[in-house]
C-alpha positions as CSV (number, residue, x, y, z in Angstrom):
1,X,18.9,23.0,33.7
2,X,20.0,22.2,30.1
3,X,19.8,18.5,30.8
4,X,16.3,18.9,32.2
5,X,15.2,20.9,29.1
6,X,16.6,18.2,26.9
7,X,14.7,15.4,28.7
8,X,11.6,17.5,28.6
9,X,11.9,18.0,24.8
10,X,12.5,14.2,24.3
11,X,9.4,13.3,26.4
12,X,7.3,15.8,24.4
13,X,8.5,14.3,21.1
14,X,7.8,10.7,22.3
15,X,4.3,11.7,23.4
16,X,3.6,13.4,20.1
17,X,4.7,10.2,18.2
18,X,2.6,8.0,20.5
19,X,-0.6,10.2,20.0
20,X,-0.1,10.4,16.3
21,X,0.2,6.6,16.0
22,X,-3.0,6.1,18.0
23,X,-4.9,8.7,16.1
24,X,-4.0,7.2,12.7
25,X,-4.2,3.6,13.8
26,X,-6.4,1.5,11.6
27,X,-9.3,-0.6,13.0
28,X,-8.2,-3.9,14.3
29,X,-8.9,-6.7,11.7
30,X,-6.0,-8.9,13.0
31,X,-6.4,-12.6,13.6
32,X,-7.6,-13.6,17.1
33,X,-8.6,-16.8,18.8
34,X,-12.2,-16.4,17.5
35,X,-11.1,-14.8,14.2
36,X,-8.6,-17.0,12.3
37,X,-5.9,-16.0,9.8
38,X,-7.9,-17.2,6.9
39,X,-10.7,-14.8,7.7
40,X,-8.4,-11.8,8.6
41,X,-6.5,-12.2,5.3
42,X,-9.3,-13.2,3.0
43,X,-9.2,-11.3,-0.4
44,X,-12.8,-10.0,-0.2
45,X,-13.0,-9.4,3.5
46,X,-13.3,-5.6,3.4
47,X,-15.1,-3.3,5.8
48,X,-18.1,-1.1,5.2
49,X,-18.1,2.6,5.9
50,X,-21.1,3.9,7.9
51,X,-22.7,7.2,8.7
52,X,-24.7,7.8,11.8
53,X,-25.8,10.6,14.1
54,X,-23.7,12.1,16.9
55,X,-26.0,11.5,19.8
56,X,-29.5,10.5,20.9
57,X,-30.8,13.9,19.7
58,X,-27.8,14.7,17.4
59,X,-27.3,15.6,13.8
60,X,-25.4,13.7,11.2
61,X,-21.8,13.0,12.2
62,X,-19.2,14.8,10.2
63,X,-17.1,11.6,10.0
64,X,-17.7,7.9,9.2
65,X,-16.8,4.7,10.9
66,X,-15.6,1.3,9.5
67,X,-17.3,-2.0,10.4
68,X,-15.3,-5.1,9.8
69,X,-16.3,-8.7,9.9
70,X,-14.3,-9.1,13.1
71,X,-16.4,-6.4,14.8
72,X,-19.5,-8.4,13.9
73,X,-18.0,-11.7,15.2
74,X,-17.4,-10.0,18.5
75,X,-20.9,-8.7,18.9
76,X,-22.6,-11.7,17.4
77,X,-20.6,-14.1,19.5
78,X,-18.7,-16.1,17.0
79,X,-17.5,-16.3,13.4
80,X,-19.7,-18.7,11.3
81,X,-20.8,-19.3,7.8
82,X,-24.2,-17.7,8.5
83,X,-22.5,-14.4,9.6
84,X,-20.2,-14.5,6.5
85,X,-23.1,-15.2,4.1
86,X,-25.0,-12.3,5.7
87,X,-22.0,-10.0,5.5
88,X,-21.3,-10.5,1.9
89,X,-24.9,-10.4,0.8
90,X,-25.6,-7.2,2.7
91,X,-22.5,-5.6,1.4
92,X,-23.5,-6.4,-2.2
93,X,-26.9,-4.7,-1.7
94,X,-25.5,-1.7,0.1
95,X,-23.0,-1.1,-2.7
96,X,-25.9,-0.6,-5.1
97,X,-27.9,1.6,-2.7
98,X,-24.9,3.7,-1.7
99,X,-22.5,3.9,-4.7
100,X,-20.4,6.5,-3.0
101,X,-19.4,3.8,-0.4
102,X,-20.9,5.6,2.6
103,X,-23.8,3.7,4.2
104,X,-26.4,5.9,5.8
105,X,-27.6,3.7,8.7
106,X,-30.5,6.1,9.4
107,X,-32.1,5.5,6.0
108,X,-32.6,1.7,5.6
109,X,-35.2,-0.9,6.3
110,X,-34.8,-4.7,5.8
111,X,-36.6,-8.0,5.5
112,X,-34.8,-11.0,7.0
113,X,-35.6,-14.4,8.3
114,X,-35.5,-15.0,12.0
115,X,-32.0,-16.4,12.3
116,X,-29.4,-15.2,14.9
117,X,-26.7,-14.6,12.3
118,X,-28.9,-12.9,9.8
119,X,-30.7,-10.5,12.2
120,X,-27.5,-9.6,14.1
121,X,-25.6,-8.9,10.9
122,X,-28.3,-6.8,9.2
123,X,-29.0,-4.8,12.4
124,X,-25.3,-3.9,12.8
125,X,-24.7,-3.2,9.1
126,X,-27.9,-1.2,8.3
127,X,-29.2,0.1,11.6
128,X,-32.5,-1.6,10.9
129,X,-34.4,-2.6,14.1
130,X,-37.5,-4.5,14.9
131,X,-38.6,-2.0,17.6
132,X,-38.7,0.8,15.1
133,X,-40.4,-1.2,12.4
134,X,-37.5,-1.1,10.1
135,X,-36.6,-4.8,10.4
136,X,-39.3,-7.1,9.2
137,X,-39.0,-10.8,10.1
138,X,-40.3,-13.0,7.3
139,X,-39.2,-16.7,6.9
140,X,-40.3,-16.7,3.3
141,X,-37.2,-14.6,2.4
142,X,-35.0,-17.6,3.0
143,X,-31.2,-17.3,3.4
144,X,-31.1,-13.7,2.1
145,X,-32.5,-10.2,2.5
146,X,-34.5,-7.5,1.0
147,X,-32.9,-4.1,1.7
148,X,-34.5,-0.8,0.9
149,X,-33.3,2.7,1.0
150,X,-36.2,4.6,2.7
151,X,-35.6,8.0,1.1
152,X,-35.6,6.8,-2.5
153,X,-37.6,3.5,-2.1
154,X,-34.9,1.8,-4.1
155,X,-34.7,-1.9,-3.0
156,X,-32.8,-5.0,-3.8
157,X,-33.2,-8.7,-3.1
158,X,-30.0,-10.6,-2.3
159,X,-29.2,-14.3,-1.9
160,X,-26.4,-16.7,-2.7
161,X,-26.5,-18.1,-6.2
162,X,-27.9,-21.6,-6.6
163,X,-25.6,-24.5,-5.6
164,X,-23.1,-22.3,-3.7
165,X,-24.2,-23.7,-0.3
166,X,-23.1,-27.4,-0.2
167,X,-25.9,-30.0,0.0
168,X,-23.8,-32.3,2.2
169,X,-23.5,-29.5,4.8
170,X,-27.2,-28.6,4.6
171,X,-28.1,-32.3,5.2
172,X,-25.8,-32.6,8.2
173,X,-27.1,-29.3,9.7
174,X,-30.7,-30.5,9.3
175,X,-29.8,-33.9,10.9
176,X,-28.3,-32.1,13.9
177,X,-31.2,-29.7,14.4
178,X,-33.7,-32.6,14.1
179,X,-32.0,-34.6,16.8
180,X,-32.0,-31.6,19.1
181,X,-35.7,-30.9,18.4
182,X,-36.4,-34.5,19.4
183,X,-34.4,-34.2,22.5
184,X,-31.8,-36.7,21.3
185,X,-28.1,-36.6,21.8
186,X,-25.8,-35.4,19.0
187,X,-22.5,-37.0,18.2
188,X,-19.7,-34.5,19.0
189,X,-17.9,-35.7,15.8
190,X,-20.8,-34.5,13.8
191,X,-20.5,-31.0,15.3
192,X,-16.8,-31.0,14.5
193,X,-17.5,-32.1,11.0
194,X,-20.2,-29.5,10.3
195,X,-18.0,-26.8,11.8
196,X,-15.2,-27.7,9.4
197,X,-17.6,-27.6,6.5
198,X,-18.9,-24.2,7.6
199,X,-15.3,-22.9,7.8
200,X,-14.5,-24.2,4.4
201,X,-17.6,-22.5,3.0
202,X,-16.7,-19.2,4.7
203,X,-13.2,-19.4,3.2
204,X,-14.6,-19.9,-0.2
205,X,-17.1,-17.0,0.1
206,X,-14.5,-14.6,1.5
207,X,-12.1,-15.3,-1.4
208,X,-14.6,-15.3,-4.3
209,X,-15.6,-12.3,-6.4
210,X,-19.1,-11.2,-5.2
211,X,-20.6,-11.4,-8.7
212,X,-19.7,-15.1,-8.9
213,X,-21.5,-16.1,-5.7
214,X,-24.2,-13.4,-5.1
215,X,-27.6,-13.2,-6.8
216,X,-28.6,-9.5,-6.6
217,X,-31.9,-8.3,-8.0
218,X,-33.5,-4.9,-8.1
219,X,-37.1,-4.7,-6.9
220,X,-38.9,-1.8,-8.7
221,X,-42.0,-0.4,-6.9
222,X,-41.3,-2.5,-3.8
223,X,-43.7,-2.0,-0.9
224,X,-42.2,-2.7,2.5
225,X,-44.4,-4.5,5.0
226,X,-43.4,-4.9,8.6
227,X,-43.9,-8.4,10.0
228,X,-42.8,-9.9,13.3
229,X,-42.4,-13.4,14.7
230,X,-40.6,-15.0,17.7
231,X,-38.4,-18.1,17.2
232,X,-35.9,-20.2,19.1
233,X,-32.2,-19.3,19.1
234,X,-30.5,-22.0,17.0
235,X,-26.9,-21.2,17.7
236,X,-26.9,-22.3,21.4
237,X,-28.6,-25.7,21.1
238,X,-25.4,-27.6,21.4
239,X,-23.6,-25.5,23.9
240,X,-23.3,-28.3,26.5
241,X,-22.3,-31.1,24.1
242,X,-18.9,-32.5,25.2
243,X,-15.9,-31.8,23.0
């Protein structure tokens, strides 16, 4: 009987330790096959903390959640420079709109270009959605965003600083897109080359102080206007090109 009691106590202790470890476990930002070490360990790759509601008809949650770049890579489909650019730009604007560090995803609207990386990133990070009129699609915004806090009307425009995006990379990307638009084949070596360029840019951005690479401007008296357009998905045009 004593032996049984001892085993029972040990099992209870082990279960307690296991449950405690799982309850206190941090979100997974570890490297993975789609999320390399250089991204996982980058100096400025930090999560955002978001506040949402509890259910479809619920009140504000009493707790917050963290969203990491890795989470976004899973949902978006891959890690790329467009996702990284979006991530750091949006984070910079949100830090101004929510200085306490808690992002209220029920209180934001956004202007973005119609790019897969940009729209996916800003939807996940801000809660803005086309179907609710809080995500406006406007190509004139370029490779950046306008993000507005609905309750206060405070708004910011955010882009990369000039000359941060390499011209050689931009030229090669344009060449590849033009070939695909014309129905012509793309050299697999060019895809390898541009992916390497994109990774190098991502490394640079994730390890650079935001104020050195981000151009963030307040927009006093900004009037949000909802726009919508349909485009072609650009991140799948080379999916069948041989490796």
